[in-house]
Structure formats: C-alpha cells, structure tokens
N, C-alpha and C positions, 0 to 999 in steps of 0.2 A: 096533319099528323100525313106524312105519303105514303102512298100505295104500297101493301106489303102483304107478303104472305098471307094464306088461311090463316086464322090462331089456333096455336095449340093450347092456350092456357089460360089462365087471369094468372094475375100475378100483384102482388101490395107495390107500390115505389114509393118513397119518401117523395115528401112535398120537393124538395129541393131540385130530384130528379125531374118530378112532374112538370117545375117551372124550369130546368134546362131545355125541356121540350116548346116549350111555349114562348118564351123569351130567350133569346142568345146571352149566354153565360160562358163562360173559362169552360163548362161542362156540356154543351150543347152537343159537338159532336159525338160523343161516346153515349149521350143518350137517344141521339138519334140513331146513329148506326147500332146502339142494343135492339132498340124495337124495331130496323129495317128489318135484322138480322134475325131476333126472336119469334116477333108479330106478335103482343101477348096482348092481350084485353089489359089494361089496366084499372084497379080497384080507385073509385073515389069514394071515400069518407062524408061525409058534411063536415067534418073539422078539416080533414085535408082538403076541400072544399074553398071553405074559410080562409084558411091560411096562406091557401095559393093565389085565391083574389086580391089577399090581403098583403102577399107578395110581391105579386105584380103593382098594385098601386103603390105601395113603397117604394118598388125603381122606378118608378115617375115622381116621388117624392125628392127622388136624391139623386136625382137627372141622370138615369142608369138607361133609359127609355123613355122613347116620347108617348105622349097621352094617347097617338092614335098608335103606334103599337101596342098600348097596353090593353085600349079598346078593341082592337083585332084580335090579342091573346083572350080572352075573354068572349070575347066571342066565338071563339076557335074552341076553349074548353065544352063552350055550352051544345058547339058541333057536335065535337068528337064524343060526348055524353048521348046524344041523341042517335049518334050513328053505333053508340056502342064500342066505340073506343076505348072510352072509359066508363065502367060501369060505376053506379050507381049502388053505393053497399052501407047499410045500417049497419050503426056500431051498436051492442044491448051492453051499454055501462058497464052494469052489476058481472056480468060475464068477464067483460074484460080484463075489469080489474082483479077479477078470481085467477082468470090465467098470468096475468101479471104477478100476482101475489104468488102462485105455484110457479110460473119460471124464475121468481127470485130466489125461493128456497133451492 
C-alpha cells in the first residue's frame, strides 16, 4: 500500500475491496483512493485471508493476472500484515452467528 497519513481507525473491508488493493481490477482506483484519503488499518480475518489468497490464485487460473504478479500480491499481503496495515483479527464463530441472527431479526 502507498504511504499514507496517520491511521484514524480500523475498518472492515470486503474481500473484493482487498483484492482491488493487491491486484488491478475495475475497482482498484477507488479502493486505493479511499485508503490514501482515509488511512485506515484494515481488518483481516482468517476467513478473508483464505478468500483473498484464493481469489488471487483464481485470477492466475483464469488468465487475469500473471503468476509473478500473484506472488507479489501474496507477499504484499504478508508485508502489510507485518506492518499493521492489515490487522489479523480472530473470529469467534458462535458470537458471529448470534450477531448475524440478531441483525436478521
């Protein structure tokens, strides 16, 4: 990720948003602009990490990116996690389901 101002908050971003930060797609400009302006640290759950890594590998399989760019994207995810730009966040599945049920009501 590009250099940005001091963080103000930690926010959850959908996996597709994260994908747009690491490999170029139709939403990359908007995603990078948001991160540059807002400077959030982004939550990265184990589920998102799995989905994101899978999406990057799928992009290679579909011919949408090269293996080299995919390897770099995967390395960038690890580097951004180590730097605190992505915040590894554990999910407590029973609590998650309970919250989902409450929201559904």
